[in-house]
Structure formats: C-alpha cells, structure tokens
C-alpha positions in Angstrom: 39.8 11.1 12.0 36.4 12.5 12.7 36.1 16.3 12.9 35.2 18.1 16.1 31.6 19.2 15.5 31.8 21.9 18.1 34.8 23.5 16.4 33.0 23.6 13.0 30.0 25.0 14.7 32.0 27.7 16.4 33.8 28.4 13.0 30.4 29.1 11.5 29.2 31.2 14.4 32.5 33.2 14.2 32.2 33.7 10.5 28.5 34.9 10.9 29.5 37.4 13.5 32.3 38.6 11.4 29.9 39.1 8.4 27.3 40.8 10.6 29.9 43.2 12.1 32.1 43.8 9.2 29.7 43.7 6.2 26.3 44.5 8.0 23.6 42.2 9.3 21.7 42.4 5.9 24.5 40.4 4.3 24.2 37.5 6.7 23.2 34.6 4.5 24.1 30.9 4.7 25.9 31.2 1.3 28.1 34.1 2.7 28.8 32.3 5.9 29.9 29.2 3.9 32.3 31.2 1.8 33.7 33.0 4.9 34.5 29.9 6.7 35.6 28.0 3.6 32.8 25.4 3.9 30.1 24.2 1.5 26.6 25.4 2.1 25.7 21.9 2.9 28.5 21.9 5.6 27.0 24.9 7.2 23.5 23.4 6.9 24.7 20.3 8.7 25.0 22.5 11.8 22.4 25.1 11.0 19.4 24.0 9.0 18.4 27.6 8.2 19.3 31.1 8.6 16.8 31.3 11.3 18.6 28.5 13.3 21.9 30.5 12.8 20.3 33.6 14.0 18.9 31.8 17.1 22.5 30.7 17.9 23.9 34.1 17.3 21.2 35.7 19.6 21.9 33.1 22.3 25.6 34.0 22.0 24.7 37.6 22.3 22.5 36.8 25.4 25.3 35.0 26.9 27.7 38.0 26.4 25.0 40.2 28.1 24.7 37.9 31.0 28.5 37.7 31.4 28.7 41.5 31.6 25.8 41.5 34.1 27.6 39.0 36.2 30.8 41.2 36.2 28.7 44.3 37.2 27.1 42.3 40.0 30.6 41.2 41.3 31.9 44.9 41.1 29.0 46.0 43.4 26.8 43.6 45.0 24.6 46.2 46.9 23.4 47.9 43.7 19.7 48.3 42.8 18.5 46.1 39.9 18.1 49.1 37.7 21.6 50.4 38.4 22.9 46.8 37.5 20.8 47.0 34.1 22.1 50.4 33.3 25.7 49.7 34.0 25.3 46.4 31.9 23.9 48.4 29.1 26.7 50.9 29.4 29.2 48.0 29.2 27.4 46.5 26.2 27.7 49.8 24.4 31.3 50.0 25.1 32.1 46.3 24.2 29.7 45.1 21.6 29.9 46.2 18.0 26.7 47.9 16.9 26.3 45.9 13.8 26.5 42.7 15.9 23.7 44.1 18.2 21.7 44.9 15.0 21.1 41.2 14.8 18.1 42.0 16.9 16.7 43.8 14.0 17.4 41.1 11.5 15.9 38.4 13.8 12.8 40.5 14.5 12.4 40.8 10.7 13.1 37.1 10.1 11.0 35.7 12.9 10.0 37.8 16.0 9.8 34.6 18.1 13.6 34.4 17.8 13.6 37.3 20.3 11.9 35.1 23.0 15.1 34.6 25.0 15.3 38.4 25.5 11.7 38.8 26.2 11.9 36.2 28.9 15.0 38.0 30.5 13.0 41.3 30.5 9.9 39.7 32.1 12.2 38.3 34.9 13.7 41.6 35.3 10.3 43.3 35.6 9.5 40.8 38.4 12.8 41.7 40.1 11.8 45.4 39.9 8.4 44.7 41.5 10.1 43.3 44.5 11.0 47.0 45.3 7.8 48.8 44.8 9.3 52.1 46.3 11.6 52.2 43.2 9.5 50.4 40.6 8.3 53.3 38.5 11.5 55.3 38.6 13.4 52.1 37.6 11.0 51.4 34.8 11.5 55.1 33.4 15.3 54.9 33.6 15.2 51.4 31.9 13.0 52.7 29.1 15.2 55.8 28.6 18.4 53.8 28.1 16.7 51.2 25.9 15.2 54.2 23.9 18.7 55.6 23.4 20.0 52.1 22.4 17.1 51.7 20.0 18.0 55.1 18.4 21.5 53.9 17.9 20.4 50.5 16.4 18.3 52.4 13.8 20.9 54.9 13.2 18.5 57.9 14.0 20.0 59.2 17.1 20.2 63.1 17.1 22.9 63.0 19.6 26.7 62.6 19.2 28.6 59.7 20.6 29.9 62.0 23.4 26.2 63.2 24.1 25.0 59.6 24.2 27.9 58.6 26.7 26.9 61.6 28.9 23.2 60.5 28.8 24.1 57.1 29.9 26.3 58.5 32.7 23.5 60.6 34.0 20.9 57.7 33.7 23.4 55.5 35.8 23.8 58.4 38.3 20.0 58.8 38.6 19.6 55.0 39.1 22.3 55.0 41.8 20.6 58.0 43.5 17.5 55.8 43.9 19.7 53.4 45.9 20.8 56.1 48.2 17.3 56.3 49.6 17.2 52.6 50.5 20.8 52.2 51.4 21.6 50.3 48.2 23.7 51.6 45.2 
C-alpha cells in the first residue's frame, strides 16, 4: 500500500517546527529532522531536497498562520484601518506563535535572504493599502515600524523591556492606531 506523501511531508514539517521551537532554530538540520520523525535522511530529502527547501515550507506555513490571524482580526472588526488590523495581528501572533518558531526568519535570512520574499511581497502589498489612505499614511508607517521594532528586539533577545512592558507597548500602539480611525470614522 503506497504511503500518503502529504502525511509524510506534514510529519517532517511538524518535526522541523518542534526542533525549532524546543531545541532552537540553530539545531534545525535535515539530519535532526530525520531522527525526530523516525525517517532516513533520504526519506526527508525525498520531500525536501535541502534545508533551504524545508525552510521555505516552514516560512510558507508561518505566513499562512499570519494570514489566518489577519483574517480572524478582519472578521472581528471589518471597519478598522489597515494599520489597526496589522497591529492587532502582530499582537495575536505574539500571543500565539512561539518566539523560537518566529526566529526561523533569522535562520532563513542567514541561509538565503530570498526565502523571505513571501514576506517582502506581503509587506509591499500592505504599503500599497496604506497609500490608499494618504491622511493616515505616515502615522500608520510609524506605528508599523514601532511594532516591528519591538518584535525585532524580541527576536534578537535584546529587548530592554519586560514582557509586561512589551504587552503594554503593544496595547498603546493598537490604541494609537485605533485613534487614527476615529478621525475617519473607521477603527
């Protein structure tokens, strides 16, 4: 009976995520993934020819997670400004996604910066969306950069703020974004 390739592929992705989250992204190798999912390295390589291919699948999975949260945020409040949606999504990601899994960004950037193209494209589309509301454009950009700066500090493990302070900063940024919407009748 032939094996279900999608189940094997998912088993590999799950093992890779588990390694990245529980052992740290630096320990993510095809050999470690093979051991974790009780497969041969050749079996793993049948699905992912290289660590780069595996990272690409993991980043795609991470982007799908982000988009899922973004969709949930949109369903909760359809009248919000794009920057409010982004900040609430970042807040939800922080609450739900393990930081070591998010550090796959750093691994991917080190392995091959082109792997981050899916995120670069998403950000370019977001900038276009912000430009459609020129009255809020610069304030939205500043709020976006602030929350991403906070996230970057966390990814690099150099944040001078406690977890409580970071949560307070995120809440204040969301509040500031929502106050932009009060001027336009959106939230």
